[in-house]
C-alpha positions as CSV (number, residue, x, y, z in Angstrom):
1,M,176.5,196.1,113.7
2,K,176.2,195.4,117.4
3,A,174.0,192.0,118.0
4,K,170.9,192.4,120.0
5,N,171.1,191.7,123.8
6,N,168.5,189.2,124.5
7,I,169.4,188.4,128.1
8,S,168.0,190.6,131.0
9,S,170.0,193.4,132.3
10,D,169.1,192.1,135.7
11,L,170.6,188.7,135.1
12,Q,173.6,190.1,133.5
13,N,174.3,192.4,136.4
14,L,173.9,189.5,138.8
15,V,176.3,187.3,136.8
16,S,179.0,190.1,136.6
17,W,178.8,191.1,140.2
18,S,178.9,187.2,141.3
19,V,181.7,186.3,139.2
20,A,183.6,189.3,140.3
21,S,183.0,188.0,143.9
22,L,184.4,184.7,142.8
23,G,187.6,186.4,141.4
24,Q,187.9,187.8,145.1
25,A,187.5,184.3,146.6
26,I,190.0,182.8,144.0
27,E,192.6,185.4,145.1
28,L,192.0,185.0,149.0
29,E,192.0,181.2,148.7
30,Y,194.6,180.4,146.0
31,G,196.7,183.7,146.0
32,K,197.2,186.5,143.7
33,K,199.3,184.6,141.0
34,V,196.8,182.0,140.5
35,F,193.9,184.6,140.2
36,Q,195.9,186.4,137.5
37,R,196.7,183.0,135.6
38,V,192.9,182.2,135.9
39,E,192.0,185.7,134.5
40,K,194.5,185.6,131.7
41,I,193.1,182.3,130.6
42,R,189.7,183.6,130.8
43,K,190.4,186.6,128.6
44,Q,192.0,184.3,126.2
45,M,189.0,182.1,126.0
46,K,186.7,185.3,125.5
47,S,188.9,186.0,122.5
48,I,188.0,182.8,120.7
49,R,184.2,183.1,121.6
50,K,182.4,182.0,118.4
51,K,185.6,181.6,116.2
52,N,185.9,178.9,113.7
53,P,187.3,175.5,114.9
54,D,190.9,176.0,113.4
55,I,191.4,179.0,115.3
56,V,189.9,177.5,118.6
57,Y,192.1,174.4,118.0
58,D,195.6,176.6,117.6
59,V,194.7,178.4,120.8
60,L,193.6,175.4,122.9
61,K,196.8,173.6,121.7
62,N,199.1,176.5,123.0
63,E,197.0,176.5,126.3
64,L,197.4,172.8,126.8
65,A,201.2,173.0,126.1
66,K,201.4,175.4,128.9
67,L,198.9,173.4,131.1
68,K,201.3,170.3,130.9
69,K,203.9,172.3,132.6
70,Y,201.8,172.9,135.8
71,N,201.7,170.7,138.8
72,T,198.8,168.8,139.9
73,K,197.8,171.4,142.5
74,E,198.1,174.3,139.8
75,I,195.8,172.6,137.3
76,N,193.2,171.7,140.1
77,E,193.0,175.3,140.9
78,I,192.5,176.3,137.4
79,C,189.9,173.5,136.9
80,S,188.1,174.4,140.0
81,S,188.0,178.2,139.4
82,F,186.2,177.6,135.8
83,S,184.0,174.9,137.2
84,L,182.7,177.0,140.1
85,M,182.3,180.1,137.7
86,L,180.0,178.0,135.5
87,E,178.1,176.6,138.4
88,L,177.7,180.1,139.8
89,I,176.3,181.4,136.3
90,N,173.8,178.4,136.5
91,R,172.7,179.5,140.0
92,C,172.2,183.1,138.7
93,E,169.9,181.9,136.1
94,S,167.9,179.6,138.5
95,A,167.6,182.8,140.9
96,Y,166.6,185.1,138.3
97,R,163.9,182.4,136.9
98,T,162.6,182.1,140.6
99,F,162.7,185.8,140.9
100,K,160.5,186.4,137.8
101,L,158.2,183.6,138.7
102,D,157.5,184.9,142.4
103,N,155.1,187.6,141.3
104,K,153.4,185.6,138.7
105,E,149.8,184.7,139.5
106,Y,149.3,181.2,139.1
107,S,146.0,180.2,137.0
108,F,144.6,176.8,136.3
109,P,143.0,176.0,132.9
110,K,139.6,174.3,132.8
111,Q,141.0,171.2,131.2
112,K,143.1,169.4,133.5
113,P,144.9,166.2,132.7
114,Y,144.0,162.9,134.7
115,G,147.5,163.1,136.2
116,I,151.0,164.4,135.9
117,I,153.4,161.7,137.3
118,F,157.0,162.4,137.9
119,V,159.4,159.4,138.5
120,L,162.6,160.2,140.2
121,T,165.4,157.9,139.2
122,A,169.0,158.0,140.2
123,H,170.7,157.4,136.8
124,P,174.1,158.2,137.0
125,T,174.2,161.8,135.8
126,E,174.6,163.9,138.8
127,A,178.4,164.5,139.2
128,R,178.3,167.3,141.7
129,S,179.1,166.5,145.4
130,P,176.4,166.7,148.1
131,E,178.6,169.4,149.7
132,L,178.9,171.4,146.5
133,L,175.0,171.3,146.2
134,G,174.4,172.2,149.9
135,L,176.7,175.2,149.6
136,F,175.2,176.4,146.3
137,E,171.5,176.2,147.6
138,N,172.6,178.8,150.0
139,I,174.5,180.7,147.2
140,Q,171.3,180.6,145.1
141,R,169.1,182.0,148.1
142,I,171.6,184.8,148.4
143,L,171.4,185.6,144.7
144,K,167.7,185.7,144.7
145,S,167.8,188.1,147.8
146,V,170.2,190.4,145.8
147,L,167.5,190.6,143.1
148,Y,165.2,192.1,145.6
149,E,167.5,194.0,147.8
150,G,170.4,194.8,146.0
151,Q,174.1,193.7,146.3
152,V,175.6,195.6,149.2
153,K,173.9,193.9,152.1
154,Y,175.1,190.3,150.6
155,E,178.6,191.0,149.3
156,E,180.4,189.6,152.4
157,E,178.1,186.7,152.8
158,L,178.4,185.5,149.1
159,L,182.3,186.0,149.3
160,H,182.5,183.8,152.5
161,Y,180.5,181.1,150.7
162,L,182.6,181.1,147.6
163,V,185.8,180.8,149.6
164,L,184.2,177.7,151.2
165,A,183.1,176.3,147.8
166,L,186.9,176.5,146.9
167,K,188.0,174.5,149.8
168,I,185.7,171.5,149.1
169,S,185.4,169.0,146.4
170,L,183.3,169.6,143.3
171,A,182.8,166.1,142.3
172,R,181.7,163.0,144.3
173,N,185.0,161.2,145.5
174,T,183.1,158.2,147.0
175,K,180.5,156.1,145.2
176,P,177.0,156.7,146.5
177,T,175.2,153.8,147.8
178,V,171.5,153.3,147.0
179,S,170.5,154.7,150.3
180,D,172.6,157.8,149.5
181,E,170.8,158.3,146.3
182,A,167.6,158.0,147.8
183,K,168.5,160.6,150.5
184,N,169.5,163.1,147.9
185,I,166.5,162.6,145.9
186,Y,164.1,162.9,148.9
187,S,165.9,166.0,150.1
188,F,164.5,167.9,147.0
189,I,161.1,166.4,146.2
190,L,160.1,166.0,150.0
191,Q,161.5,169.4,151.2
192,D,158.5,171.3,153.0
193,S,158.1,173.9,150.2
194,I,157.8,171.3,147.4
195,L,155.3,169.2,149.5
196,N,153.2,172.4,150.0
197,S,153.2,173.2,146.3
198,L,151.9,169.6,145.8
199,G,149.2,170.1,148.1
200,F,148.2,173.3,146.7
201,L,148.0,171.8,143.2
202,V,145.8,168.9,144.5
203,E,143.7,171.4,146.2
204,N,143.1,173.2,143.1
205,G,142.1,170.1,141.1
206,V,145.6,169.3,139.5
207,N,146.7,165.7,140.3
208,V,150.5,165.6,140.6
209,S,152.2,162.5,141.9
210,L,155.8,161.5,142.7
211,R,157.2,158.0,142.3
212,T,160.6,156.9,142.4
213,W,162.9,154.0,141.0
214,V,165.6,154.5,143.6
215,G,165.8,151.3,145.6
216,G,163.6,149.5,143.2
217,D,165.5,149.6,139.8
218,K,167.2,146.0,139.9
219,D,168.0,146.2,136.0
220,G,171.8,145.7,135.9
221,H,172.3,146.7,139.3
222,P,173.8,144.3,141.7
223,G,173.3,146.7,144.8
224,V,169.5,146.7,144.6
225,N,167.5,144.1,146.4
226,E,164.6,143.8,149.0
227,V,166.8,145.6,151.6
228,T,167.3,148.9,149.3
229,M,163.6,148.6,148.4
230,L,162.5,148.8,152.1
231,E,165.3,151.4,153.0
232,S,164.1,153.8,150.3
233,L,160.4,153.4,151.4
234,S,161.5,154.2,154.9
235,Q,163.4,157.0,154.1
236,S,160.4,158.8,152.2
237,R,158.1,157.6,155.1
238,E,160.3,159.5,157.6
239,R,160.0,162.8,155.8
240,I,156.2,162.6,155.2
241,I,155.6,161.8,158.7
242,N,157.7,164.6,159.9
243,F,155.6,166.9,157.4
244,L,152.2,165.6,158.9
245,D,153.7,165.8,162.5
246,M,154.5,169.7,161.5
247,K,150.9,170.4,160.3
248,L,149.3,168.8,163.4
249,T,151.5,170.8,165.4
250,G,150.2,173.9,163.6
251,V,146.6,172.7,164.3
252,E,147.4,172.1,167.8
253,E,148.9,175.7,168.5
254,K,145.8,177.4,167.2
255,I,143.7,175.1,169.4
256,L,145.7,176.3,172.4
257,Y,144.4,179.8,171.7
258,L,141.0,178.4,172.9
259,P,139.5,177.6,176.4
260,E,141.5,174.3,177.1
261,N,138.4,172.6,178.9
262,K,136.2,173.1,175.9
263,Y,138.5,171.6,173.3
264,S,140.7,168.9,175.2
265,K,139.3,166.3,173.2
266,I,140.7,167.6,170.1
267,L,144.0,168.1,171.7
268,E,143.9,164.5,172.9
269,Q,143.1,163.4,169.4
270,I,146.2,165.2,168.1
271,A,148.5,163.8,170.6
272,F,147.1,160.3,169.6
273,L,147.5,160.9,166.1
274,K,151.2,162.1,166.6
275,F,151.7,159.0,168.6
276,Q,150.4,156.9,165.8
277,L,152.7,158.7,163.3
278,S,155.6,157.9,165.5
279,S,155.0,154.4,165.7
280,M,155.1,154.2,161.9
281,R,158.4,155.6,161.2
282,H,160.1,152.3,160.6
283,I,158.3,150.1,158.0
284,K,157.9,146.4,159.1
285,S,155.8,143.4,158.3
286,A,152.1,144.2,158.0
287,D,152.7,147.8,157.8
288,G,149.6,148.1,155.6
289,K,147.4,147.5,158.8
290,K,149.0,150.4,160.5
291,V,148.5,152.7,157.6
292,E,144.9,151.7,157.1
293,K,144.3,152.3,160.8
294,F,145.9,155.8,160.6
295,R,143.9,156.7,157.7
296,K,140.6,155.9,159.6
297,L,141.8,157.8,162.5
298,I,142.7,161.0,160.6
299,K,139.6,160.9,158.6
300,K,137.5,160.7,161.6
301,F,139.6,163.5,163.3
302,I,139.0,165.9,160.1
303,D,135.2,165.0,160.1
304,D,135.1,165.9,163.9
305,Y,137.1,169.1,163.6
306,E,134.9,170.3,160.6
307,K,131.8,169.6,162.7
308,T,133.1,171.5,165.6
309,F,134.3,174.5,163.8
310,K,132.1,174.5,160.7
311,I,135.4,174.8,158.7
312,L,138.6,173.0,158.1
313,S,142.0,174.5,159.1
314,P,144.6,174.9,156.2
315,E,147.0,172.6,157.9
316,L,144.2,169.8,157.9
317,R,143.3,170.6,154.5
318,R,147.1,170.0,153.6
319,I,147.1,166.9,155.5
320,E,144.0,165.6,153.6
321,S,146.0,166.3,150.2
322,M,149.1,164.6,151.6
323,I,147.2,161.3,152.6
324,W,145.4,161.4,149.2
325,L,149.1,161.9,147.4
326,F,150.9,159.3,149.4
327,P,148.2,156.6,150.4
328,A,150.7,154.5,152.2
329,L,152.8,157.4,153.7
330,V,155.6,156.7,151.3
331,V,156.9,157.7,147.7
332,A,155.7,154.7,145.9
333,L,158.5,152.8,144.2
334,E,158.5,151.1,140.9
335,V,160.5,147.9,140.6
336,R,162.4,147.2,137.5
337,E,164.3,144.1,136.1
338,D,165.6,142.9,132.7
339,S,163.1,140.3,131.0
340,S,165.8,137.8,130.8
341,V,166.5,137.8,134.4
342,V,162.8,137.5,135.2
343,K,162.7,134.4,133.3
344,E,165.6,133.2,135.2
345,A,163.9,134.0,138.5
346,L,160.8,131.9,137.6
347,E,163.1,129.0,136.8
348,S,165.7,129.3,139.5
349,S,165.4,126.8,142.5
350,S,166.4,129.7,144.8
351,Q,164.7,133.1,144.9
352,L,166.5,135.8,143.0
353,A,166.7,139.4,144.1
354,I,163.6,140.5,142.0
355,H,161.6,137.7,143.4
356,R,162.6,138.4,147.0
357,M,161.6,142.1,146.3
358,L,158.1,141.1,145.5
359,V,157.8,138.8,148.4
360,K,159.0,141.6,150.7
361,L,156.3,143.9,149.2
362,K,153.7,141.2,150.0
363,D,155.0,141.2,153.6
364,I,154.9,144.8,154.3
365,S,151.5,145.7,152.5
366,K,149.5,143.3,154.3
367,G,146.4,144.8,155.4
368,Y,146.4,147.5,152.5
369,D,146.7,147.7,148.7
370,S,150.2,146.8,147.5
371,K,150.0,149.2,144.7
372,W,150.4,152.2,147.1
373,Y,154.0,150.9,147.8
374,I,155.1,149.8,144.5
375,R,153.2,151.1,141.6
376,G,154.4,149.0,138.9
377,F,156.5,145.9,137.6
378,V,158.6,147.3,134.8
379,M,160.1,144.8,132.3
380,S,163.1,146.0,130.5
381,M,164.1,144.8,127.2
382,V,160.7,143.4,126.4
383,E,160.8,141.8,122.9
384,S,158.0,139.4,122.8
385,A,154.7,138.6,124.6
386,T,156.6,135.7,126.5
387,D,158.5,138.3,128.3
388,L,155.4,140.0,129.7
389,E,154.0,136.7,130.4
390,N,157.0,135.8,132.5
391,G,156.5,139.1,134.7
392,L,152.7,138.0,135.2
393,K,153.8,134.6,136.1
394,L,156.4,135.7,138.8
395,E,153.8,138.0,140.2
396,L,151.2,135.3,140.3
397,K,153.8,132.9,142.1
398,V,154.1,135.5,144.7
399,F,150.6,137.1,145.1
400,K,148.4,134.4,143.5
401,K,146.8,137.2,141.7
402,L,147.7,140.4,139.7
403,Q,148.5,142.9,142.4
404,I,150.4,145.6,140.6
405,P,150.4,146.4,136.9
406,V,153.3,144.4,134.8
407,V,154.6,147.5,132.6
408,P,156.4,146.7,129.3
409,L,159.4,148.7,128.5
410,F,159.8,149.0,124.6
411,E,163.4,150.6,124.3
412,N,165.0,149.2,121.2
413,Q,164.2,149.2,117.4
414,L,162.7,145.4,117.6
415,A,160.4,146.2,120.5
416,L,159.2,149.5,119.3
417,T,158.4,148.1,115.7
418,Q,156.9,145.0,117.3
419,A,154.8,146.6,120.0
420,K,151.4,145.9,118.4
421,K,152.1,142.3,118.1
422,I,153.7,141.9,121.5
423,L,150.5,143.8,123.3
424,T,148.0,141.8,121.1
425,D,149.6,138.4,121.7
426,F,149.7,139.1,125.5
427,L,146.4,140.5,126.0
428,N,144.7,137.9,123.9
429,S,146.4,135.2,125.8
430,Y,145.5,136.6,129.2
431,P,142.1,138.2,129.1
432,E,142.0,138.2,133.0
433,V,144.8,140.9,132.8
434,V,142.5,143.2,130.8
435,K,139.7,142.3,133.3
436,T,141.8,143.1,136.2
437,H,142.9,146.6,134.7
438,H,139.3,147.6,134.2
439,E,138.1,146.4,137.7
440,K,141.0,147.5,139.8
441,W,142.9,150.4,137.7
442,G,140.3,152.3,136.0
443,G,140.7,150.6,132.5
444,R,144.4,152.3,132.3
445,F,147.1,150.2,130.9
446,E,150.5,151.5,131.2
447,M,153.5,151.0,128.8
448,M,157.0,152.5,128.9
449,V,159.0,153.9,126.0
450,G,162.9,154.2,126.3
451,Y,164.8,157.1,124.5
452,S,168.4,156.5,125.6
453,D,168.9,152.9,124.2
454,S,166.8,153.6,121.2
455,S,168.9,156.8,120.6
456,K,172.2,155.0,121.2
457,E,171.2,152.2,118.8
458,N,169.7,154.4,116.0
459,G,170.5,158.0,116.4
460,V,168.0,160.6,117.7
461,L,165.9,161.3,114.6
462,S,165.3,157.7,114.0
463,S,164.5,156.9,117.6
464,R,161.9,159.7,117.7
465,L,160.2,158.6,114.5
466,M,160.1,155.3,115.7
467,I,158.6,156.2,119.1
468,S,156.1,158.4,117.6
469,T,154.7,155.7,115.4
470,A,155.0,153.1,118.2
471,L,152.7,155.4,120.5
472,K,150.0,155.7,118.0
473,T,150.0,151.9,117.2
474,M,150.0,151.1,120.9
475,E,147.2,153.6,121.6
476,S,144.9,152.0,118.7
477,T,145.9,148.4,119.9
478,L,144.6,149.1,123.3
479,K,141.2,150.8,122.1
480,K,140.3,147.2,120.9
481,Y,140.2,146.2,124.7
482,K,138.6,149.3,125.7
483,L,141.8,150.3,127.7
484,T,143.1,153.8,127.9
485,P,147.0,154.0,127.5
486,V,149.2,155.3,130.0
487,F,152.6,156.2,128.2
488,F,155.6,156.4,130.5
489,H,158.3,158.3,128.8
490,G,161.7,157.1,130.1
491,S,163.7,160.4,128.8
492,G,166.5,162.2,130.6
493,G,167.9,165.8,130.7
494,S,169.9,165.7,127.5
495,I,168.6,165.8,123.9
496,E,170.0,162.6,123.1
497,R,168.0,160.8,125.9
498,G,164.7,162.5,125.1
499,G,165.3,165.6,127.0
500,G,164.6,169.2,126.0
501,S,161.9,171.7,126.8
502,I,158.6,170.3,127.9
503,K,156.9,171.9,124.8
504,E,159.1,170.4,122.3
505,Q,159.0,167.1,124.0
506,T,155.3,166.8,124.1
507,S,154.4,168.5,120.8
508,W,154.4,165.1,118.9
509,W,152.8,162.9,121.5
510,P,149.2,161.7,121.2
511,K,146.9,163.7,123.3
512,S,146.4,160.5,125.7
513,A,150.1,160.8,126.5
514,I,149.4,164.4,128.0
515,M,146.1,163.4,129.5
516,T,148.2,161.3,131.7
517,Y,151.7,162.7,131.6
518,K,154.4,160.4,133.0
519,A,157.9,160.7,132.6
520,T,161.1,160.2,134.4
521,V,163.2,163.2,136.1
522,Q,166.7,161.8,136.1
523,G,170.1,162.8,137.9
524,E,170.9,166.4,137.8
525,M,167.6,167.2,136.6
526,V,166.2,166.5,139.9
527,A,168.0,169.4,141.5
528,R,167.1,171.8,138.7
529,N,163.4,170.9,138.4
530,F,162.7,170.5,142.2
531,G,165.2,173.1,143.3
532,T,162.4,175.7,144.3
533,P,158.7,175.5,144.4
534,Q,158.5,178.3,141.8
535,I,160.4,176.3,139.3
536,F,158.5,173.1,140.1
537,Q,155.2,174.8,139.6
538,K,156.4,176.4,136.5
539,Q,157.2,172.7,135.1
540,V,153.5,171.7,135.8
541,S,152.1,174.8,134.3
542,V,153.9,174.2,131.0
543,I,152.3,170.7,131.0
544,L,148.9,172.0,131.7
545,D,149.3,174.6,128.9
546,Q,150.3,171.7,126.6
547,L,147.1,170.0,127.1
548,T,145.0,173.1,126.3
549,S,147.0,173.9,123.2
550,H,147.8,170.2,122.0
551,N,147.1,169.5,118.3
552,S,147.0,165.9,117.9
553,Q,148.5,164.5,114.5
554,S,148.6,161.4,112.6
555,A,151.7,159.4,113.2
556,K,152.1,158.9,109.5
557,H,155.2,160.2,107.8
558,S,155.9,160.9,104.3
559,P,157.8,158.1,102.3
560,E,160.4,160.6,101.7
561,L,160.9,161.2,105.4
562,L,161.1,157.6,106.2
563,E,163.5,157.4,103.5
564,F,165.6,160.0,104.6
565,T,165.6,158.7,108.2
566,S,166.5,155.3,107.0
567,R,169.6,156.8,105.3
568,V,170.4,158.6,108.6
569,R,170.2,155.5,110.5
570,D,172.4,153.6,108.1
571,K,175.0,156.3,108.4
572,Y,174.9,156.5,112.2
573,S,175.0,152.6,112.5
574,A,177.9,152.1,110.3
575,Q,179.8,154.6,112.2
576,I,179.3,153.2,115.7
577,Q,179.7,149.5,114.6
578,D,183.0,150.4,113.0
579,D,186.1,148.8,114.8
580,E,188.2,152.0,114.2
581,F,185.4,154.3,115.7
582,L,185.3,152.1,118.7
583,Q,189.0,152.8,119.1
584,V,188.2,156.4,118.9
585,I,185.7,156.2,121.7
586,E,188.1,154.3,123.8
587,F,191.3,156.7,123.2
588,A,189.9,160.0,122.6
589,T,187.1,160.2,125.1
590,P,186.8,159.5,129.0
591,Y,185.1,156.2,128.3
592,S,188.1,154.0,129.5
593,F,187.9,156.1,132.7
594,L,184.1,155.8,133.3
595,H,184.4,153.2,136.1
596,H,186.4,155.8,138.2
597,L,183.4,158.1,138.2
598,K,181.6,158.4,141.3
599,I,178.4,159.7,140.0
600,G,175.9,156.6,140.7
601,S,175.7,153.5,142.5
602,R,175.0,151.6,139.1
603,P,178.0,150.2,137.2
604,A,179.0,152.4,134.4
605,K,179.8,149.6,132.0
606,R,178.4,146.0,131.2
607,S,181.7,144.7,130.7
608,T,185.4,145.8,130.2
609,K,185.5,145.1,126.4
610,T,184.7,148.0,124.2
611,S,181.8,147.4,121.8
612,H,178.8,149.4,121.0
613,T,176.5,146.8,122.5
614,N,178.1,146.7,126.1
615,L,178.4,150.4,126.8
616,R,175.3,151.8,128.8
617,A,173.3,154.5,127.2
618,I,173.9,157.3,129.7
619,P,177.7,156.8,129.7
620,W,177.7,156.6,125.8
621,I,176.0,160.1,125.8
622,L,178.5,161.3,128.6
623,C,181.6,160.8,126.2
624,W,180.0,162.9,123.5
625,T,178.8,165.6,126.0
626,Q,182.2,165.9,127.7
627,T,184.0,166.1,124.3
628,R,181.8,168.7,123.1
629,T,180.4,166.9,119.9
630,L,177.0,165.5,121.0
631,F,177.4,162.9,118.3
632,P,174.1,161.0,118.4
633,T,171.8,163.8,117.9
634,W,173.2,165.0,114.5
635,W,175.5,162.3,113.0
636,G,174.4,161.2,109.4
637,T,171.7,163.9,108.9
638,G,174.1,166.0,106.9
639,S,175.4,163.3,104.5
640,A,171.8,161.7,104.1
641,W,170.4,165.1,103.1
642,K,173.0,165.6,100.6
643,S,172.2,162.1,99.2
644,M,168.5,163.0,98.7
645,S,167.0,164.3,95.4
646,Q,165.7,167.8,95.1
647,K,162.1,166.5,94.7
648,Q,162.5,164.4,98.0
649,K,164.0,167.5,99.8
650,D,161.0,169.7,98.6
651,V,158.6,167.1,100.3
652,I,160.6,167.1,103.6
653,Q,160.8,170.9,103.6
654,N,157.0,171.1,103.3
655,E,156.6,168.3,105.8
656,Y,158.6,170.3,108.3
657,Q,155.7,172.8,108.6
658,S,153.1,170.6,109.5
659,N,155.0,167.3,111.0
660,N,155.4,167.9,114.8
661,V,158.1,165.2,115.0
662,L,160.2,166.5,112.5
663,S,159.9,170.3,113.6
664,S,160.6,169.2,117.2
665,Y,163.6,167.5,116.1
666,M,164.9,170.3,114.1
667,K,164.7,172.6,117.2
668,A,166.6,170.0,119.3
669,L,169.0,169.8,116.3
670,G,169.6,173.6,116.5
671,F,170.0,173.5,120.2
672,T,172.6,170.8,119.6
673,L,174.5,172.6,116.8
674,A,174.8,175.7,118.7
675,K,176.7,173.8,121.5
676,I,179.2,171.8,119.3
677,E,182.7,172.8,119.5
678,L,184.7,170.9,117.0
679,G,188.0,172.9,117.8
680,V,187.8,171.2,121.3
681,W,187.2,167.8,119.8
682,R,190.2,167.9,117.5
683,V,192.3,168.5,120.6
684,Y,190.9,165.5,122.3
685,L,191.9,163.5,119.0
686,E,195.4,164.9,118.7
687,N,196.3,164.2,122.3
688,S,194.8,160.7,122.2
689,K,197.1,157.4,121.4
690,L,195.3,156.9,118.0
691,P,197.4,156.7,115.0
692,Q,198.0,160.0,113.3
693,S,196.2,158.8,110.0
694,T,193.1,157.9,112.1
695,K,193.1,161.2,113.9
696,D,193.2,163.1,110.7
697,K,190.5,160.9,109.0
698,I,188.1,161.0,112.0
699,F,188.5,165.0,112.4
700,K,188.0,165.2,108.5
701,E,184.8,163.0,108.8
702,F,183.3,165.2,111.8
703,K,184.2,168.6,110.1
704,N,182.5,167.4,106.8
705,E,179.6,166.0,108.4
706,F,179.0,169.0,110.5
707,K,179.2,171.1,107.5
708,L,176.6,169.3,105.6
709,T,174.4,169.1,108.9
710,K,174.3,172.8,109.1
711,K,173.3,173.0,105.6
712,F,170.5,170.7,106.1
713,F,169.2,172.6,109.2
714,H,169.4,176.0,107.3
715,E,167.7,174.5,104.2
716,V,164.9,172.7,106.1
717,T,164.1,175.3,108.6
718,G,164.8,178.5,106.5
719,E,166.3,180.0,109.6
720,K,169.8,181.6,109.8
721,Q,170.2,181.2,113.7
722,F,170.4,177.7,115.3
723,L,168.1,178.9,118.2
724,W,165.8,181.4,116.5
725,F,163.1,180.4,118.6
726,R,165.0,181.2,121.9
727,P,167.5,183.9,121.1
728,W,168.4,184.5,124.6
729,L,169.5,180.7,125.0
730,Q,171.7,181.3,121.8
731,Q,173.4,184.3,123.6
732,S,173.8,182.3,127.0
733,I,175.4,179.4,125.1
734,D,177.7,181.8,123.2
735,L,178.9,183.4,126.5
736,R,179.5,180.3,128.3
737,S,180.8,178.0,125.8
738,S,184.3,179.1,125.6
739,M,184.7,179.1,129.3
740,I,184.3,175.4,129.3
741,H,187.3,174.9,127.2
742,P,189.8,175.3,130.0
743,I,188.0,172.6,132.0
744,N,188.3,170.2,128.7
745,L,191.9,170.9,128.8
746,C,192.2,170.0,132.3
747,Q,190.4,166.8,131.4
748,M,192.7,166.0,128.6
749,E,195.8,166.5,131.1
750,A,193.8,164.3,133.6
751,L,193.5,161.5,131.2
752,R,197.1,161.8,130.2
753,R,198.4,161.8,133.7
754,E,195.8,159.3,134.7
755,D,194.6,161.7,137.5
756,I,191.3,160.3,138.7
757,D,190.6,163.1,141.1
758,L,191.2,165.7,138.5
759,L,189.2,163.7,135.9
760,R,186.0,163.7,138.2
761,M,186.4,167.4,138.8
762,S,186.6,168.0,135.1
763,V,183.7,165.9,134.3
764,T,181.7,167.6,136.8
765,G,182.9,171.2,135.3
766,V,181.8,170.4,131.8
767,A,178.6,169.1,133.0
768,C,178.1,172.5,134.7
769,G,178.9,174.1,131.7
770,M,176.9,172.1,129.3
771,L,174.0,171.9,131.7
772,T,173.9,168.1,131.6
773,T,176.4,165.3,132.2
774,G,174.4,163.2,129.8
């Protein structure tokens, strides 16, 4: 019986047409022989789609043997061809989403959140080169036009862009600076169409704010200091001023239609406002005074205009919205530093970078409120009230008073389970902090929870249960001080880092976490979420829908679920702390070569020695994404389930229907299981330098645990399909999954040859196929 087709015929036709165009481009650029080679591999990969791991392994082993005979140029051509195909498919899907959203009428619910805050970070997960991103923005524009106007008109233009794409580097070959990362992020979030969308939302009562860590995230980053902080602020200032200047020009052009002598005063005011904007492009000492002056001038002009014409022009309405969204005419930063370094900064005879950053903030914000430049001082690895106290003391040392909120980041098991004590001890010791939050910040107190480190440390299920309990505990703790919690979710694009659909992410949060929704948007997710205004507004719409439909639950979990989670955590922890498994990470994954990747300005490792404690959470996830195992999400669940009694299983099966944390996790687990390719993982193992006994043992463990995990999934959910709730996504994964295999083979050969350029390209290609780097 033929499987039901869940993917739109319009999208399928777009993919088929564009991939055929890529085939033409490959033949033009690389030659007929290469095209035939690529096409033969493609057909071979198609033949093993959805096959069992043993069949996949046998086919890939043979293909890898052929690959080893090719020279560097030939392997690069294969890797590039499949990588571009996967990115092209991604762009087809984005173009189709935008096309579908174009004609959708935007409505706003009666109940709106206090705020929706997106915090853009440059965590090292964007592997694609700026040149590739630029070219594919144009390709996506063509693909969207094709959906409206048909293919014929755009065949030559698409082919031209695809030939160009084959000539450039897919991956970054130079390490980006902090300034490069700021430029990349602002090119998306401060493009005119996104700023207009933000203005539209604000004008309809939806408060959506943008902030960033780029230039302010000092934690573990030797390249961040007061200079990068100022550079990041200046870059956003430049773009915001350009937008305001454009809107003023729009007002001016309309006035010029009218008799000049009658409205010359308004034209003079516009000219003066433009002059003032021009003088503010570079942020210097006492910038706050200039900002305050401009705000008064623009307010007076808007009042004068409205008195003159009895109506406000759309351009001025939009300027008014921008001034409200960006009070200091910058995308406000948040600074972050490790708690231990903050302690050191307090005791040091010379000023450390985080100290100098606060001093610089004081200098530039003179004459205005510092919080409109820097919205928070995030303290990483908070494990006691003393850590928060040190952050407060450093701020008091610089400002003499609490000028910006000190935000604790609870990101490991100790912090999440001790959050109540940490907050209580701190707030009891410093009642002036409570008073300041009430008087200056509307009684809102911000706390950040980290998903990446807690998942790396405990596995995904344990991490989510700990966070869900901590959120409720922190909420009830703050109520005693009449403070409203603002939960800041430090989550990434992948499931292992707290990602997934917004609906599944937020279903288990307390309602207060949606009333002020705040979350990071990291790496490659910036381009995906802010690529078009339609997709951006869809993200906002989903958050609004969640607020309306949210069903708040108790954070209590049954003893049986807690016991099950404890067994999962024990199994997971035992594995990652095993010395033999650390050897597997080093020799059978790209881990040892991570420092060669140019995907972020931040160092990939904390040290050269391999241990489960010194690997950063994001590169940790990268290893398992690249090797197609997605280990942290599922490891231990199968064997833990097997060890439970039938009575315990019955309780958990019933709890699945009512516990949002568990049901959300099961959907995330289904999404993960649908993407795992153990046949690919076996090829990585077999081509590593590990002893054969270790290779056999590890693969047997993975195969057995995967089998048990699938059994756990089916028994708890009662579903046959991993993605029963999104069948189109299941089909999309099935279609693209085997097309990633050739890139994995290229990566294995890159590791064997120690070919760094090929390694970078393969990491980018796999990330395109998996829709996340890590």
